[in-house]
Residue frames as qw, qx, qy, qz and C-alpha x, y, z in Angstrom:
[[0.660, 0.130, 0.023, 0.740, -46.55, 20.54, -25.37],
 [0.148, -0.926, -0.193, 0.289, -45.91, 23.88, -23.76],
 [0.548, -0.045, 0.306, 0.777, -44.12, 26.05, -26.24],
 [0.193, 0.721, 0.077, -0.661, -44.28, 29.33, -28.03],
 [0.279, -0.046, 0.751, 0.596, -43.90, 27.67, -31.47],
 [0.449, 0.583, 0.287, -0.613, -46.04, 29.18, -34.10],
 [0.510, 0.638, -0.378, -0.435, -44.45, 28.44, -37.47],
 [0.969, 0.183, -0.165, 0.012, -43.40, 25.32, -39.32],
 [0.525, 0.536, -0.485, 0.450, -39.77, 26.27, -38.66],
 [0.348, -0.560, 0.467, -0.589, -40.39, 26.75, -35.02],
 [0.916, -0.153, 0.214, -0.304, -41.86, 23.29, -34.74],
 [0.845, 0.413, -0.289, 0.179, -39.08, 21.88, -36.85],
 [0.145, 0.619, -0.562, 0.528, -36.49, 23.33, -34.43],
 [0.623, -0.375, 0.450, -0.518, -38.37, 21.86, -31.43],
 [0.975, 0.160, -0.047, -0.148, -38.68, 18.45, -33.23],
 [0.669, 0.489, -0.456, 0.326, -34.90, 18.40, -33.84],
 [0.134, -0.559, 0.566, -0.591, -34.27, 19.31, -30.18],
 [0.821, -0.225, 0.325, -0.412, -36.51, 16.53, -28.87],
 [0.954, 0.256, -0.152, 0.035, -34.85, 13.94, -31.22],
 [0.363, 0.604, -0.548, 0.451, -31.41, 15.16, -30.11],
 [0.481, -0.470, 0.511, -0.536, -32.48, 14.55, -26.47],
 [0.966, 0.022, 0.097, -0.238, -33.71, 11.06, -27.37],
 [0.780, 0.474, -0.347, 0.216, -30.46, 10.25, -29.17],
 [0.088, 0.609, -0.584, 0.529, -28.33, 11.48, -26.16],
 [0.691, -0.337, 0.413, -0.488, -30.42, 9.50, -23.72],
 [0.982, 0.150, 0.007, -0.117, -30.08, 6.34, -25.83],
 [0.584, 0.617, -0.437, 0.295, -26.33, 6.81, -26.14],
 [0.039, -0.492, 0.689, -0.531, -25.65, 6.32, -22.43],
 [0.226, -0.140, -0.946, 0.188, -26.49, 3.62, -19.91],
 [0.386, -0.437, -0.272, -0.766, -30.17, 4.02, -19.07],
 [0.026, 0.114, 0.811, -0.573, -32.10, 3.98, -15.89],
 [0.102, 0.602, 0.792, -0.012, -35.87, 4.21, -15.44],
 [0.021, 0.791, 0.192, -0.580, -35.89, 7.97, -15.31],
 [0.073, -0.388, 0.572, 0.719, -33.96, 8.12, -18.60],
 [0.104, 0.277, 0.898, 0.326, -36.53, 5.80, -20.23],
 [0.059, 0.761, 0.585, -0.274, -39.36, 8.03, -19.03],
 [0.046, -0.707, 0.156, 0.688, -37.53, 11.13, -20.39],
 [0.132, -0.117, 0.788, 0.590, -36.95, 9.34, -23.65],
 [0.112, 0.520, 0.840, 0.103, -40.67, 8.48, -23.96],
 [0.009, 0.818, 0.313, -0.483, -41.65, 12.10, -23.19],
 [0.073, -0.562, 0.411, 0.714, -39.24, 13.46, -25.77],
 [0.141, 0.118, 0.873, 0.451, -40.59, 11.01, -28.42],
 [0.092, 0.713, 0.682, -0.137, -44.15, 12.04, -27.61],
 [0.007, -0.800, -0.034, 0.599, -43.21, 15.73, -27.95],
 [0.137, -0.329, 0.634, 0.686, -41.42, 15.05, -31.22],
 [0.148, 0.386, 0.869, 0.273, -44.53, 13.37, -32.59],
 [0.049, 0.814, 0.458, -0.353, -46.60, 16.37, -31.52],
 [0.097, -0.631, 0.301, 0.709, -44.21, 18.66, -33.37],
 [0.154, -0.026, 0.821, 0.549, -44.56, 16.57, -36.51],
 [0.110, 0.637, 0.763, 0.005, -48.33, 16.69, -36.27],
 [0.001, 0.836, 0.172, -0.521, -48.15, 20.46, -36.00],
 [0.170, -0.427, 0.552, 0.696, -45.77, 20.65, -38.91],
 [0.177, 0.279, 0.859, 0.390, -48.10, 18.62, -41.05],
 [0.054, 0.773, 0.600, -0.200, -51.07, 20.77, -40.09],
 [0.083, -0.780, 0.082, 0.615, -49.23, 24.01, -40.74],
 [0.207, -0.200, 0.718, 0.634, -47.96, 22.71, -44.09],
 [0.156, 0.517, 0.823, 0.177, -51.55, 21.83, -45.08],
 [0.007, 0.851, 0.351, -0.390, -52.75, 25.32, -44.02],
 [0.121, -0.668, 0.341, 0.650, -49.94, 26.95, -45.97],
 [0.799, 0.553, 0.084, -0.222, -50.79, 24.79, -48.98],
 [0.124, 0.723, -0.672, -0.101, -47.20, 23.47, -49.17],
 [0.976, 0.022, -0.109, -0.188, -47.27, 19.82, -50.22],
 [0.628, 0.444, -0.534, 0.353, -43.48, 19.52, -50.04],
 [0.131, -0.454, 0.596, -0.649, -43.41, 20.47, -46.37],
 [0.814, -0.168, 0.193, -0.521, -46.34, 18.18, -45.61],
 [0.932, 0.225, -0.283, -0.009, -44.62, 15.28, -47.28],
 [0.369, 0.481, -0.603, 0.518, -41.24, 16.02, -45.49],
 [0.461, -0.390, 0.466, -0.647, -43.05, 16.10, -42.13],
 [0.939, -0.021, 0.018, -0.344, -44.71, 12.77, -42.96],
 [0.780, 0.375, -0.448, 0.225, -41.32, 11.24, -43.94],
 [0.050, 0.516, -0.612, 0.598, -39.72, 12.43, -40.72],
 [0.715, -0.281, 0.347, -0.537, -42.45, 10.78, -38.68],
 [0.970, 0.161, -0.107, -0.150, -42.02, 7.52, -40.59],
 [0.708, 0.467, -0.396, 0.351, -38.24, 7.58, -40.73],
 [0.213, 0.483, -0.514, 0.676, -37.14, 9.17, -37.46],
 [0.450, -0.361, 0.398, -0.713, -39.83, 8.63, -34.89]]
């Protein structure tokens, strides 16, 4: 993932953007390039959640760590 994200909030914004892209791709008739784009956006969203979990652990914030875990389980 090529980004300048550094904080939990940065990764959270990127995660939301990736999921928004997935949702918009799924809302229209799909072709093979859309499916590839969707898979790439999902992969990037998962990477953001992993980064969010790691940053929450470093910050010692169990609430953020749990929220990131729930997002991964619920949304991705």
